N, C-alpha and C positions, 0 to 999 in steps of 0.2 A: 426234348423228345425222349421217350423211354428206349433203352438199348435192347429191351426184350419186347417182342410184339405180344400184345394182349388182345385176343380176337374173340368177340362175341360169336358163339356158334349156335345158330337158330334152327329149329326143326320144323319143317313143313309137313303138314298132313292135309292132303287135298288143297284147299285154298287158304288154310289158316296156319298160324304158328301154334305149336304145342310144346310142352316140356315133359319128357318121359323120366321114369325112374327105372334104372337097370334095363332099359330098352323095352319096358312093358307098360305099366299104367301111365297114363298121360293126363295132363291138365291143359286146358285152353289158355293161350296167352293173348292172342289178338290178331290183328290184320297185318300181313307182311309189309305192305307199302307204308302204312302209318308207323310201324316200328322202325322202318328205315329212316323216316323223317325225324324221329326222335334221336336216333343214333347220329344223324347228320348234325343236329343241334348240339349233341354231346361231343362232337368232333372226334369220333372214334376213327382210328386209322385204317381199320380193315374189318370186314364181316365175312362170315361163312354161313351158307344155307345148305342144309341136308334134308332131302325129301325121304321120310321114313317109310313111305308107302310104295314108291315107284318100283323099287327092286322086288319087294314082296309080291306085288301084283303084276310084276313083269311087264310094266308099261313104260312108255317114254315120259320124259319130264313134262310138266304142265308149262308149256312155253308162254302162255298168256300171263300167268303169275310171274314167271321169270322176267318177262319184258317189263312188267310193272315195277319189279324190284330194281332192275337195271336202270330204269328211267328215274327212279327216286334217289338212288344211292350216289353220294358224292365221293365215296371212298372206294378203293379196290374191293371186289366181291368175288368169292369163290362159290361154286355150287357142285353138289354131289347128289346122285340118285337117278337110276334108270339110264345111265350112260353106257351103252353096250356097243358103240361103234365110233369110228373117227368122225363120221358124218354128223352124229348127234353132238359130239364134242364141239365140232366146228360151228354148228348152229347156235349152241349156247355161248361160245366165245363171241360170235358175231352179234349177239344180243347186247354185249357189253360187259360180260363177266371176264375177269382177268385169269381165273384159274378153274380147272376142272378137278373134281374130287372123285376118284375111282375106289370102289371097294369090291362089291360082289363080282362084277365082271372081270376084275383083275385077277380074282381067285380062280374063276372058271376058265378064263382065257388070258393067261399072263402076257401073251404077245401083244395084247391091246395096249399095255403100258408102253411098250417100245413104239408101237404104231402112232400113238398120240404124241409121245415125246418127240419122235422124229418129225411129225407133221407140224407141230406148234412150238416145240422147244420144251426142255425139261422144266423151265421156270413157270410154265403154264399148267403143270401137272402135280397134284397132290395125291398120293395113295393113302387111303384111310385103312388103318389096321385096327379092327375091333377084336378085343381079346376077352375071353371068358375062362375062368378057372373052374376045373371040374372038382368032383368030390375028393379026388385023390391029390389035388393040388397041382395038376398039370394044366398048363395054359395053351389054348389053341385059338387060332384066328377064325372068326365067324363072318359069314356073309348073310345077305337078305335080312338086314336089321337084327342080326344075332340069332336067327333061326336055323342057319345051316352051319355045321361044323366042318371046316376044311381039313382038319387034323394037322394043319401047318403050325409049326412053332413060331411065335412072333419074332424072335431074333433071326431065325433062318429066313423067314419071309421078308423081313426088313432088308436084309442083305441082298436078297434076290431082287426086290423092287428097285433098290438103288442101282444094281447092276443093269437092270432093264431100262432105266432112264427116268425114274421118278425124280422130281425136283425137291419134294418135301414128303414127310410122313405125318399124318394125323393119327396119333396113337390114343385109342380110347379103351379104358377099362370098363367093360360092361357091368361088372360087379359093383363098381364105385359110382357109375353114372347116375346123376340126379340125387345122390345120397347126402351131399354136403359134408362127407366124411374125409375128404382129401383124395389126392391122386394116388394111384398105385406107384409109389416112388421107386420101388425095386424094379418093376417092369419098365418104367420110364428110363431108369439108369441103364439097364441091360441093353435096351434098344439104342439109346443115344450113343452109348460107348461102342456099339457094333457098327455104326454107319457114320459117314462124314456129311451127309445131307441134313438139313434142319429137321428136327422132330418137334411137333406141336403136341404138348401134353394135354389130354382131354379126359374128362370124366371124374367128377367128384369134388371139384373145388367148392369150398364153403367159406373160405376166409382168405385174407391177405397172406396169412402165414402159409397156407397151403400153396399159394402161388410162389412164394419165396422158396419153399421146399422143392417144388418141381424144377426150379431154375438152379438152385445152389447144390442140391443133393442129387436130383434126377438129371441134371445137365441138359434140360430142355432148352431149345432155341426160342420157343414161343409157347404161350399158354392159351388154350381155348376155354372160354367161360360160358356156361349155360344158365343154371339156376341163379347164380349170383347177379346176372344182368337182366333177369326178367321177373324176379321176385323181390319184395321188400327185404325179407329175411326168411329163414327156414320156417315153414309152417304159416307164413303170412301171404297176403294177396299179391297180385301182379303189380309190378312197378318196373318199367323199363329204365335201366340206370347203368352207370359205369363207375368203377372205383376211381377215387381221387388220385390224380397223377402223382402228387407229392407223396401220398401214402404208398403207392405202388413202387416208386423209386426207393423208398426206405426199405422195402423188403427184397428187392431184386438187384439193387446196385451194390 
């Protein structure tokens, strides 16, 4: 078994899976339940699903789709999008999801982090930190699928979410997401070195070398993959896949 978790991170839009580039333009990937079945066959250890519309449209999660996903997946699954209360978090956990992912509503109502952590344990809560760099090189945390600037600095916010009870951080570079150009290693390192909870590096992976850099230089505890696990190669068609375990061990061990 790999010592570092490698997590396919899949994006929901309505009832379909899509893949975005820099949180903007997206391409259709396929049916969520069918994709789960493929990852079951590939014996993936963990999956994450993020709804990119729920927060923007200020609506609750699509519970029917989530029930289908939970029923199909043999591995632990996390979900984020539209979670604005403890009651919604509880409903999702009762469907069979192991972890809740908070972003937008943690920024607008930070006490929700503590409420969910207290109710279900910190191990059930991931706080997603989406970071965008502005024209002057300053980085801020964004909400509502990158459309709202919280003006919070990612390192300061990471420290706060840890203090409030988050069990993990999903750290995404909006500028790198979907580009195949590699993770924002400096951002990853700054955040991982500032907190003691696990940090999942996300946004930009395009090769095994990028995964190794996130772990060895960025000090990430886990790595989330998007494009690499839903496309054949950059610029080529959809192919749900997962990197070879021996090749992964070679770059992260």
